[in-house]
N, C-alpha and C positions, 0 to 999 in steps of 0.2 A: 703898805693897803694901797694900792694906786689912785687915781684917778674915775676908771669906769667903772671899779666896786664900792669907788663908793659912792659911784651918782646911784651903780640898783640901789641899795645901802638907804642910801635916801627916798626912792620909789621904792620901800616895799614899807622903809618907817611910816612913810605922806601917809600912801595908798591903806592901809592895816593890813595886809598884804601879810598872811600866817604863810610866814617861808623860817627857811633858816639862811643866810651867807654858808659860805667857808672858806675857808683860803685856805694853798698846800705851796710847800717849796716844792713841789715840782707840776711837769707845766699836764693839764685838760687839754688840752685843744683839743687830740681827736680823746675818739671813746674810746680808745686799747688806753688809751694814759688814764682817762678817766677812770674809766672802771679800773685798771691795776695803782691809782690814789688808792680811790673810794676800797680797795679789793674788797669789788664786788664785778657784777657780770653785768655784758654793752643793754639788759632786757634792762640796765636798773637805771640806767640816761636814755635823757632825748637829743635827740638832736634836733634843734630851731634850722630846717632850710631856708637859706637865702636865695627866692625869686620874685622876678619880676613880670611885668608882663609887658606890650611891645610896647607901653608911653613912658614904660619904669615904677608902675605901681608895685608896690614891697608889697609882695607873697607870703605868710612863714611858716614855710611845710611841716610840723614838726610833728616828730616817731617819732616811736623805738630806735633806743640804738641799733640797735641789727637787722634791721630793716629801713631802706633805699621808697624813696615819692616817686608819684610816679607825674614827668610829667602834665602825661600824655590825658592821666585820670585827672590834675587837674583844673587841664585842660576846658573839656567836657562840665567839669561841677562848675567851671563859671561864666561858663561859655566864652569864653577867649583861645588864640590858639596858643597853643601848649608854653609855659613862663619859661625863662633860662635860669640857669643856674646864675647869677648875681656874684659879681669882680670882689678881692680882700676891699678895695677902696667904694667900692657904691657903695658893701653894708657895712662899713666904714659914717659913712654920707647919710644913710638912710635911714641907722639906724642909736648911731649914733657910740657900737662899739664895736672891737674889732674881732677876728673872724678867728674863730677858735671862743672865745667868752662872751658871743650872744644868746642875751638871756631871753624866758617863751613869752616876756611880754618887757612892759616895760617904753614900748614908741609904740607909733601908728604904722597901724599893718593890717591887713584880710589876714589872719590869723586863724589857717585850718588843722584841725590836730583829727589824725587819725586816732581811731576806738580802740585799735592799742593797746596806747597810753595809759586808757582807762580800768584797763588791764591793776596795772600794780594799782597799789595804793599808794606809794610812795615813790614818788622819780625824781632826778637829779638832772639840771639844766644849768646849763657853760651862769654863770655865774659875775660876764660882765669885763673879765679878761681871761689869761689860757690859765691859768691858774689858780682858778677859786669855778664852786662850783654851788648851787641852789638850791638847799633838801628843801620838796611841797610834796602838798599829796596831788592823785590829774588833778583832779576835782577842785583846788584852793587857785591849779595852773587855766584850769582853761576860765575857772572865775575871775580872778586875774586879767589875763588878754582875749575874753569877748570869742574866745574864738567856738569856732561855727566844728561840727564833729563830727569828720565823715570820714568816707572809708577814702585814703590819699595812696598809702603804700602801693610798690609792686610788687 
């Protein structure tokens, strides 16, 4: 288990989040790879899209695996210009996790959760590395990140 996986596991334990950390031998970097590893569908996974506003504040848009984020809609919701997708080095700097393994909680950000995420009782999110996932209820996910549930998908 690597440093990033240990870090999120410790966070889950410390904050008493009802979630299970899963480590794999195969890559879970993309939704397709994670779904294949789990033998599940893209709809069972959530993507944590890291965005930055003009002044560098982190916004994490959480959508179901098959959905896409609307930066225009996010800008309108937050009353800002549409945010831009963060680069991998910015993701590591802002979240403390590597691109492809970013969890849905555990670091400071403005979390926005699409309501379709809550249609699934259990979802899988990034587990800290590209070879791990977190199994969590969708309601526990929102509780863990204190996110705002708003329509952010295209």
